[in-house]
DOPA-362487 format. One record per residue (C-alpha): residue number from 0; residue in three letters; x, y, z. Coordinates in pm, whole numbers, padded with zeros to 5 digits. Example, Ala and Ser with C-alpha at 12.3 -4.5 7.8 and 13.67 -1.06 7.14 Angstrom:
// DOPA-362487
+-----+---------+--------+--------+--------+
: num : residuo :      x :      y :      z :
+-----+---------+--------+--------+--------+
:   0 :     Ala :  01230 : -00450 :  00780 :
:   1 :     Ser :  01367 : -00106 :  00714 :
+-----+---------+--------+--------+--------+
***
This chain:
// DOPA-362487
+-----+---------+--------+--------+--------+
: num : residuo :      x :      y :      z :
+-----+---------+--------+--------+--------+
:   0 :     Met :  00246 :  05464 : -06090 :
:   1 :     Lys : -00044 :  05237 : -06181 :
:   2 :     Lys :  00203 :  04962 : -06263 :
:   3 :     Asn :  00350 :  04994 : -05915 :
:   4 :     Tyr :  00006 :  04957 : -05754 :
:   5 :     Arg : -00060 :  04653 : -05970 :
:   6 :     Cys :  00268 :  04495 : -05863 :
:   7 :     Ile :  00198 :  04564 : -05495 :
:   8 :     Phe : -00151 :  04416 : -05525 :
:   9 :     Phe : -00013 :  04112 : -05704 :
:  10 :     Phe :  00247 :  04047 : -05432 :
:  11 :     Leu : -00012 :  04091 : -05154 :
:  12 :     Leu : -00240 :  03841 : -05327 :
:  13 :     Ile :  00042 :  03584 : -05348 :
:  14 :     Ala :  00133 :  03637 : -04979 :
:  15 :     Ala : -00229 :  03588 : -04877 :
:  16 :     Cys : -00249 :  03261 : -05070 :
:  17 :     Ile :  00062 :  03132 : -04895 :
:  18 :     Thr : -00028 :  03255 : -04544 :
:  19 :     Val : -00383 :  03117 : -04524 :
:  20 :     Pro : -00293 :  02751 : -04589 :
:  21 :     Ala :  00006 :  02783 : -04356 :
:  22 :     Gln : -00212 :  02918 : -04075 :
:  23 :     Ala : -00470 :  02645 : -04137 :
:  24 :     Ala : -00196 :  02383 : -04121 :
:  25 :     Gly : -00073 :  02528 : -03792 :
:  26 :     Lys : -00417 :  02475 : -03638 :
:  27 :     Gln : -00442 :  02107 : -03729 :
:  28 :     Thr : -00494 :  01873 : -03437 :
:  29 :     Pro : -00424 :  01607 : -03351 :
:  30 :     Thr : -00066 :  01542 : -03459 :
:  31 :     Lys : -00060 :  01330 : -03772 :
:  32 :     Thr :  00184 :  01135 : -03980 :
:  33 :     Gly :  00030 :  01114 : -04324 :
:  34 :     Ser : -00338 :  01048 : -04257 :
:  35 :     Gln : -00289 :  00860 : -03929 :
:  36 :     Ala : -00351 :  01045 : -03602 :
:  37 :     Leu : -00091 :  00964 : -03335 :
:  38 :     Ser : -00224 :  01161 : -03037 :
:  39 :     Lys : -00535 :  01349 : -02934 :
:  40 :     Asp : -00705 :  01516 : -02639 :
:  41 :     Pro : -00804 :  01334 : -02420 :
:  42 :     Tyr : -00681 :  01026 : -02612 :
:  43 :     Leu : -00707 :  00841 : -02940 :
:  44 :     Gly : -00866 :  00533 : -02790 :
:  45 :     Ala : -00920 :  00352 : -02461 :
:  46 :     Ile : -01048 :  00023 : -02328 :
:  47 :     Leu : -01126 : -00134 : -01990 :
:  48 :     Ile : -01157 : -00510 : -01940 :
:  49 :     Asp : -01207 : -00767 : -01668 :
:  50 :     Ala : -00863 : -00927 : -01637 :
:  51 :     Ala : -01005 : -01269 : -01555 :
:  52 :     Ser : -01258 : -01309 : -01834 :
:  53 :     Gly : -01152 : -01047 : -02088 :
:  54 :     Lys : -01503 : -00901 : -02079 :
:  55 :     Val : -01508 : -00542 : -02206 :
:  56 :     Leu : -01635 : -00305 : -01938 :
:  57 :     Phe : -01575 :  00016 : -02135 :
:  58 :     Glu : -01444 :  00104 : -02479 :
:  59 :     Asp : -01395 :  00421 : -02677 :
:  60 :     Asn : -01240 :  00376 : -03020 :
:  61 :     Pro : -01063 :  00060 : -02897 :
:  62 :     Asp : -00937 : -00052 : -03239 :
:  63 :     Val : -00766 :  00271 : -03342 :
:  64 :     Gln : -00411 :  00207 : -03459 :
:  65 :     Ala : -00136 :  00423 : -03318 :
:  66 :     Ser :  00215 :  00396 : -03178 :
:  67 :     Pro :  00225 :  00271 : -02816 :
:  68 :     Ala :  00593 :  00368 : -02784 :
:  69 :     Ser :  00766 :  00195 : -02489 :
:  70 :     Ile :  00456 : -00009 : -02402 :
:  71 :     Ile :  00583 : -00259 : -02660 :
:  72 :     Lys :  00851 : -00358 : -02407 :
:  73 :     Leu :  00575 : -00563 : -02243 :
:  74 :     Met :  00608 : -00802 : -02537 :
:  75 :     Asp :  00984 : -00823 : -02466 :
:  76 :     Leu :  00899 : -00923 : -02109 :
:  77 :     Leu :  00648 : -01188 : -02219 :
:  78 :     Ile :  00893 : -01352 : -02458 :
:  79 :     Val :  01174 : -01363 : -02202 :
:  80 :     Leu :  00949 : -01511 : -01932 :
:  81 :     Glu :  00825 : -01780 : -02171 :
:  82 :     Tyr :  01178 : -01862 : -02286 :
:  83 :     Ala :  01290 : -01891 : -01924 :
:  84 :     Gln :  00995 : -02117 : -01842 :
:  85 :     Asn :  01080 : -02341 : -02138 :
:  86 :     Lys :  01447 : -02356 : -02030 :
:  87 :     Ala :  01562 : -02194 : -02356 :
:  88 :     Ile :  01735 : -01933 : -02142 :
:  89 :     Ser :  01773 : -01873 : -01769 :
:  90 :     Leu :  01704 : -01557 : -01575 :
:  91 :     Asp :  02046 : -01614 : -01421 :
:  92 :     Asp :  02221 : -01613 : -01758 :
:  93 :     Thr :  02504 : -01362 : -01787 :
:  94 :     Val :  02455 : -01108 : -02066 :
:  95 :     Ile :  02769 : -00940 : -02202 :
:  96 :     Ile :  02680 : -00592 : -02324 :
:  97 :     Thr :  02763 : -00526 : -02688 :
:  98 :     Ala :  02853 : -00195 : -02853 :
:  99 :     Glu :  02515 : -00204 : -03030 :
: 100 :     Ala :  02328 : -00213 : -02699 :
: 101 :     Ala :  02555 :  00041 : -02532 :
: 102 :     Lys :  02493 :  00308 : -02796 :
: 103 :     Met :  02113 :  00315 : -02758 :
: 104 :     Gly :  01970 :  00652 : -02657 :
: 105 :     Gly :  01652 :  00767 : -02490 :
: 106 :     Ser :  01559 :  00622 : -02153 :
: 107 :     Gln :  01846 :  00397 : -02044 :
: 108 :     Val :  02065 :  00263 : -01766 :
: 109 :     Tyr :  02382 :  00369 : -01952 :
: 110 :     Leu :  02514 :  00024 : -02031 :
: 111 :     Lys :  02878 :  00007 : -02130 :
: 112 :     Glu :  03034 : -00232 : -02376 :
: 113 :     Asn :  03157 : -00554 : -02211 :
: 114 :     Glu :  02968 : -00491 : -01887 :
: 115 :     Gln :  02797 : -00804 : -01756 :
: 116 :     Phe :  02450 : -00839 : -01605 :
: 117 :     Thr :  02203 : -01120 : -01554 :
: 118 :     Val :  01891 : -01144 : -01766 :
: 119 :     Glu :  01683 : -01069 : -01456 :
: 120 :     Glu :  01874 : -00749 : -01378 :
: 121 :     Leu :  01811 : -00633 : -01734 :
: 122 :     Leu :  01440 : -00718 : -01703 :
: 123 :     Tyr :  01413 : -00484 : -01405 :
: 124 :     Ala :  01593 : -00216 : -01609 :
: 125 :     Leu :  01350 : -00281 : -01894 :
: 126 :     Met :  01036 : -00246 : -01680 :
: 127 :     Val :  01134 :  00005 : -01411 :
: 128 :     Gln :  01356 :  00244 : -01607 :
: 129 :     Ser :  01211 :  00153 : -01949 :
: 130 :     Ala :  01572 :  00120 : -02060 :
: 131 :     Asn :  01616 :  00100 : -02437 :
: 132 :     Asp :  01974 : -00024 : -02402 :
: 133 :     Ala :  01848 : -00310 : -02182 :
: 134 :     Ala :  01587 : -00396 : -02446 :
: 135 :     Val :  01855 : -00432 : -02713 :
: 136 :     Ala :  02085 : -00633 : -02483 :
: 137 :     Ile :  01801 : -00876 : -02402 :
: 138 :     Ala :  01698 : -00909 : -02768 :
: 139 :     Leu :  02054 : -00992 : -02876 :
: 140 :     His :  02093 : -01246 : -02597 :
: 141 :     Val :  01767 : -01426 : -02680 :
: 142 :     Ala :  01758 : -01412 : -03059 :
: 143 :     Gly :  02104 : -01306 : -03177 :
: 144 :     Thr :  01982 : -00997 : -03366 :
: 145 :     Lys :  01721 : -00729 : -03315 :
: 146 :     Asp :  01540 : -00828 : -03634 :
: 147 :     Ala :  01517 : -01189 : -03522 :
: 148 :     Phe :  01372 : -01078 : -03189 :
: 149 :     Val :  01118 : -00854 : -03367 :
: 150 :     Asp :  01010 : -01164 : -03561 :
: 151 :     Leu :  00951 : -01340 : -03228 :
: 152 :     Met :  00744 : -01043 : -03111 :
: 153 :     Asn :  00521 : -01048 : -03417 :
: 154 :     Lys :  00482 : -01425 : -03401 :
: 155 :     Lys :  00373 : -01408 : -03037 :
: 156 :     Ala :  00134 : -01122 : -03118 :
: 157 :     Arg : -00042 : -01342 : -03375 :
: 158 :     Glu : -00053 : -01636 : -03133 :
: 159 :     Ile : -00235 : -01441 : -02863 :
: 160 :     Gly : -00478 : -01263 : -03095 :
: 161 :     Met : -00321 : -00918 : -03136 :
: 162 :     Thr : -00465 : -00891 : -03487 :
: 163 :     Asn : -00402 : -00519 : -03544 :
: 164 :     Thr : -00046 : -00500 : -03416 :
: 165 :     Ile :  00284 : -00489 : -03600 :
: 166 :     Phe :  00621 : -00446 : -03432 :
: 167 :     His :  00924 : -00294 : -03604 :
: 168 :     Ser :  01152 : -00239 : -03303 :
: 169 :     Val :  01241 : -00399 : -02969 :
: 170 :     His :  01216 : -00072 : -02771 :
: 171 :     Gly :  00938 :  00149 : -02912 :
: 172 :     Leu :  01152 :  00452 : -02996 :
: 173 :     Pro :  01034 :  00681 : -03278 :
: 174 :     Pro :  01133 :  00540 : -03618 :
: 175 :     Gly :  01447 :  00667 : -03786 :
: 176 :     Lys :  01490 :  00745 : -04151 :
: 177 :     Gly :  01361 :  00458 : -04361 :
: 178 :     Gln :  01205 :  00285 : -04058 :
: 179 :     Gln :  00841 :  00232 : -03962 :
: 180 :     Ala :  00666 :  00299 : -03633 :
: 181 :     Asp :  00541 :  00020 : -03410 :
: 182 :     Ile :  00161 :  00002 : -03436 :
: 183 :     Ser : -00100 : -00141 : -03199 :
: 184 :     Thr : -00446 : -00074 : -03060 :
: 185 :     Pro : -00597 : -00041 : -02710 :
: 186 :     Arg : -00773 : -00377 : -02754 :
: 187 :     Asp : -00455 : -00556 : -02860 :
: 188 :     Ile : -00251 : -00408 : -02575 :
: 189 :     Ala : -00517 : -00515 : -02325 :
: 190 :     Arg : -00490 : -00866 : -02470 :
: 191 :     Leu : -00112 : -00859 : -02421 :
: 192 :     Cys : -00156 : -00750 : -02059 :
: 193 :     Gln : -00406 : -01027 : -01996 :
: 194 :     Glu : -00153 : -01278 : -02129 :
: 195 :     Leu :  00122 : -01136 : -01906 :
: 196 :     Leu : -00087 : -01204 : -01596 :
: 197 :     Lys : -00037 : -01576 : -01661 :
: 198 :     Trp :  00330 : -01523 : -01583 :
: 199 :     Asp :  00529 : -01363 : -01302 :
: 200 :     Ala :  00517 : -01025 : -01478 :
: 201 :     Leu :  00390 : -00816 : -01185 :
: 202 :     Arg :  00713 : -00898 : -01002 :
: 203 :     Tyr :  00882 : -00653 : -01241 :
: 204 :     Thr :  00605 : -00407 : -01330 :
: 205 :     Ser :  00507 : -00330 : -00969 :
: 206 :     Val :  00849 : -00194 : -00865 :
: 207 :     Lys :  00852 :  00183 : -00814 :
: 208 :     Glu :  01223 :  00227 : -00752 :
: 209 :     Arg :  01526 :  00001 : -00767 :
: 210 :     Pro :  01905 :  00042 : -00775 :
: 211 :     Phe :  02105 : -00074 : -01076 :
: 212 :     Arg :  02474 : -00170 : -01052 :
: 213 :     Val :  02429 : -00238 : -00682 :
: 214 :     Asp :  02797 : -00325 : -00638 :
: 215 :     Ser :  02921 :  00011 : -00762 :
: 216 :     Ala :  03011 :  00301 : -00535 :
: 217 :     Glu :  02711 :  00499 : -00663 :
: 218 :     Pro :  02435 :  00269 : -00792 :
: 219 :     Phe :  02204 :  00410 : -01059 :
: 220 :     Ile :  01857 :  00457 : -00911 :
: 221 :     Met :  01586 :  00348 : -01153 :
: 222 :     Arg :  01242 :  00509 : -01115 :
: 223 :     Asn :  00923 :  00378 : -01268 :
: 224 :     His :  00741 :  00605 : -01515 :
: 225 :     Asn :  00405 :  00460 : -01411 :
: 226 :     His :  00279 :  00723 : -01166 :
: 227 :     Leu : -00024 :  00514 : -01072 :
: 228 :     Leu :  00202 :  00292 : -00863 :
: 229 :     Gly :  00158 :  00407 : -00505 :
: 230 :     Asn : -00104 :  00664 : -00611 :
: 231 :     Phe : -00388 :  00430 : -00695 :
: 232 :     Glu : -00488 :  00157 : -00453 :
: 233 :     Gly : -00410 : -00188 : -00583 :
: 234 :     Cys : -00213 : -00079 : -00891 :
: 235 :     Asp :  00081 : -00312 : -00962 :
: 236 :     Gly :  00151 : -00271 : -01334 :
: 237 :     Phe :  00205 : -00249 : -01625 :
: 238 :     Lys :  00384 :  00011 : -01842 :
: 239 :     Thr :  00377 :  00361 : -01987 :
: 240 :     Gly :  00491 :  00482 : -02328 :
: 241 :     Tyr :  00581 :  00820 : -02476 :
: 242 :     Tyr :  00753 :  01003 : -02753 :
: 243 :     Arg :  00657 :  01345 : -02880 :
: 244 :     Val :  00471 :  01251 : -03195 :
: 245 :     Ala :  00299 :  00946 : -03047 :
: 246 :     Gly :  00190 :  01122 : -02728 :
: 247 :     Phe :  00137 :  00957 : -02389 :
: 248 :     Ser :  00003 :  00605 : -02349 :
: 249 :     Ile : -00043 :  00366 : -02058 :
: 250 :     Ala : -00143 :  00007 : -01990 :
: 251 :     Ala : -00238 : -00025 : -01623 :
: 252 :     Thr : -00386 : -00286 : -01393 :
: 253 :     Ala : -00512 : -00290 : -01036 :
: 254 :     Ala : -00674 : -00544 : -00805 :
: 255 :     Arg : -00909 : -00513 : -00508 :
: 256 :     Lys : -01116 : -00772 : -00322 :
: 257 :     Asn : -01013 : -01055 : -00553 :
: 258 :     Gln : -01113 : -00858 : -00863 :
: 259 :     Arg : -00871 : -00721 : -01125 :
: 260 :     Ala : -00920 : -00475 : -01410 :
: 261 :     Ile : -00696 : -00372 : -01700 :
: 262 :     Ala : -00715 : -00025 : -01856 :
: 263 :     Val : -00538 :  00099 : -02169 :
: 264 :     Val : -00525 :  00464 : -02274 :
: 265 :     Leu : -00354 :  00523 : -02609 :
: 266 :     Gly : -00230 :  00844 : -02768 :
: 267 :     Ser : -00307 :  01122 : -02519 :
: 268 :     Glu : -00157 :  01468 : -02570 :
: 269 :     Asn : -00114 :  01524 : -02197 :
: 270 :     Arg :  00045 :  01294 : -01936 :
: 271 :     Leu : -00177 :  01417 : -01654 :
: 272 :     Val : -00489 :  01361 : -01863 :
: 273 :     Arg : -00367 :  01013 : -01957 :
: 274 :     Asp : -00309 :  00920 : -01594 :
: 275 :     Ala : -00639 :  01069 : -01480 :
: 276 :     Lys : -00829 :  00873 : -01746 :
: 277 :     Ala : -00651 :  00551 : -01653 :
: 278 :     Lys : -00735 :  00603 : -01284 :
: 279 :     Asp : -01097 :  00677 : -01365 :
: 280 :     Leu : -01129 :  00365 : -01579 :
: 281 :     Leu : -00968 :  00139 : -01321 :
: 282 :     Ala : -01186 :  00280 : -01041 :
: 283 :     Arg : -01498 :  00234 : -01252 :
: 284 :     Gly : -01402 : -00118 : -01351 :
: 285 :     Leu : -01313 : -00238 : -01002 :
: 286 :     Thr : -01633 : -00091 : -00858 :
: 287 :     Glu : -01839 : -00275 : -01119 :
: 288 :     Leu : -01652 : -00603 : -01079 :
: 289 :     Ile : -01681 : -00597 : -00700 :
: 290 :     Arg : -02051 : -00507 : -00717 :
: 291 :     Thr : -02138 : -00788 : -00957 :
: 292 :     Ala : -01906 : -01053 : -00818 :
: 293 :     Pro : -02087 : -01362 : -00690 :
: 294 :     Pro : -02087 : -01388 : -00312 :
: 295 :     Val : -01787 : -01564 : -00181 :
: 296 :     Ala : -01887 : -01893 : -00023 :
: 297 :     Pro : -01776 : -01919 :  00340 :
: 298 :     Pro : -01493 : -02159 :  00390 :
: 299 :     Pro : -01611 : -02507 :  00487 :
: 300 :     Ala : -01629 : -02563 :  00860 :
: 301 :     Pro : -01358 : -02789 :  00987 :
: 302 :     Ala : -01477 : -03146 :  01029 :
: 303 :     Val : -01584 : -03217 :  01385 :
: 304 :     Gln : -01387 : -03506 :  01517 :
: 305 :     Asp : -01572 : -03732 :  01758 :
: 306 :     Val : -01399 : -03723 :  02091 :
: 307 :     Ala : -01372 : -04080 :  02208 :
: 308 :     Glu : -01500 : -04130 :  02559 :
: 309 :     Pro : -01247 : -04286 :  02790 :
: 310 :     Lys : -01296 : -04656 :  02793 :
: 311 :     Lys : -01415 : -04806 :  03115 :
: 312 :     Glu : -01214 : -05093 :  03236 :
: 313 :     Glu : -01422 : -05394 :  03176 :
: 314 :     Val : -01443 : -05644 :  03458 :
: 315 :     Pro : -01387 : -05979 :  03301 :
: 316 :     Lys : -01705 : -06175 :  03318 :
: 317 :     Ala : -01682 : -06522 :  03458 :
: 318 :     Asp : -01791 : -06803 :  03242 :
: 319 :     Glu : -02140 : -06940 :  03332 :
: 320 :     Lys : -01993 : -07283 :  03409 :
: 321 :     Asp : -01742 : -07127 :  03645 :
: 322 :     Val : -02022 : -06939 :  03820 :
: 323 :     Ile : -02217 : -07264 :  03874 :
: 324 :     Glu : -01910 : -07446 :  04006 :
: 325 :     Ile : -01830 : -07160 :  04245 :
: 326 :     Ser : -02187 : -07155 :  04369 :
: 327 :     Thr : -02193 : -07532 :  04432 :
: 328 :     Arg : -01864 : -07518 :  04617 :
: 329 :     Met : -01987 : -07237 :  04835 :
: 330 :     Leu : -02306 : -07422 :  04914 :
: 331 :     Lys : -02109 : -07723 :  05026 :
: 332 :     Val : -01885 : -07510 :  05248 :
: 333 :     Val : -02185 : -07334 :  05396 :
: 334 :     Gly : -02364 : -07665 :  05449 :
: 335 :     Ile : -02067 : -07821 :  05628 :
: 336 :     Ser : -02023 : -07512 :  05843 :
: 337 :     Ile : -02385 : -07519 :  05946 :
: 338 :     Gly : -02359 : -07890 :  06026 :
: 339 :     Ile : -02049 : -07835 :  06243 :
: 340 :     Val : -02215 : -07549 :  06429 :
: 341 :     Phe : -02528 : -07757 :  06483 :
: 342 :     Leu : -02319 : -08049 :  06614 :
: 343 :     Ile : -02129 : -07818 :  06853 :
: 344 :     Val : -02456 : -07678 :  06985 :
: 345 :     Val : -02602 : -08029 :  07040 :
: 346 :     Val : -02285 : -08146 :  07220 :
: 347 :     Ala : -02288 : -07837 :  07436 :
: 348 :     Leu : -02653 : -07891 :  07528 :
: 349 :     Leu : -02594 : -08256 :  07615 :
: 350 :     Ala : -02291 : -08167 :  07823 :
: 351 :     Thr : -02489 : -07909 :  08012 :
: 352 :     Arg : -02775 : -08143 :  08078 :
: 353 :     Lys : -02545 : -08422 :  08201 :
: 354 :     Gly : -02372 : -08181 :  08435 :
: 355 :     Lys : -02702 : -08077 :  08592 :
: 356 :     Lys : -02799 : -08438 :  08656 :
: 357 :     Lys : -02467 : -08512 :  08824 :
: 358 :     Lys : -02498 : -08214 :  09048 :
: 359 :     Ala : -02848 : -08317 :  09154 :
: 360 :     Phe : -02734 : -08664 :  09238 :
: 361 :     Leu : -02455 : -08536 :  09460 :
: 362 :     Asn : -02688 : -08298 :  09640 :
: 363 :     Gly : -02951 : -08560 :  09677 :
+-----+---------+--------+--------+--------+
***
């Protein structure tokens, strides 16, 4: 009987040793892969910058490394826009969908092998729908292979100062067996967003909803995952990211009164918390930027044009010599006239006097 009690006690002791570590492991937060935290409440790290100058307005663990998930598609966009600007490709290029692109899962626009779309149509799919199949199709069109495009992504990251970023995919999906996760930081993502503002990126990131395959009987309606669009005044970009282990992340920008801020929230366990934090940061940043902005100089007054007075018709002045000649001529005329009048008067007086004498003689 004693042996039975000993056995029972021994088994209970073993069960307790197994249960306690298991319970402790179940309480671990945040989610980790190895020793690296991938999400946390409210977030792993965040940063807020002035888009124009890059000045940091707020930071909280801004250099923490974690997976930004689909946010890395912003690098895809930057590379394509630069290639188009340099005439290496055209946004009007026709992309023939390969089997490799068509088989991509996750968020997608359900590309089919041998379908044809322009680069620009696929960019909208990339930014609005966050389509992984579009990301692969674009990468193959630009670089020939996904690995070659990833090399372009990492090269561009180094060029623009993303010193703590390493890309392993073109789409940001969770890594498969034998693969590594894409890694970045809030500071590096903010730098990427600042670079994108030099290009026509907001044309794609500001779209809330857009049809895809517009010529089909039932176009696929793409809807943006960035819920700040239309819900936060002035928000016109950029991109969200999510997969279960990495949590929810967002890179957002908004502009008001000629001021623009960029906020990045990385690795939040809750989408609503992520969005609320991004809104709060953008509101805080815009308020500060507007308050401290130098007064805008009034536009220069339009130059006053002198209104020319109507010219008076000038009476041509006679030459001084002409005036003298005219005066002399007139004096002569006047003198002759006076002489003639005087002569007439004298003749008349003489005639009158002679007549009186004659009359007196006859009467006498």
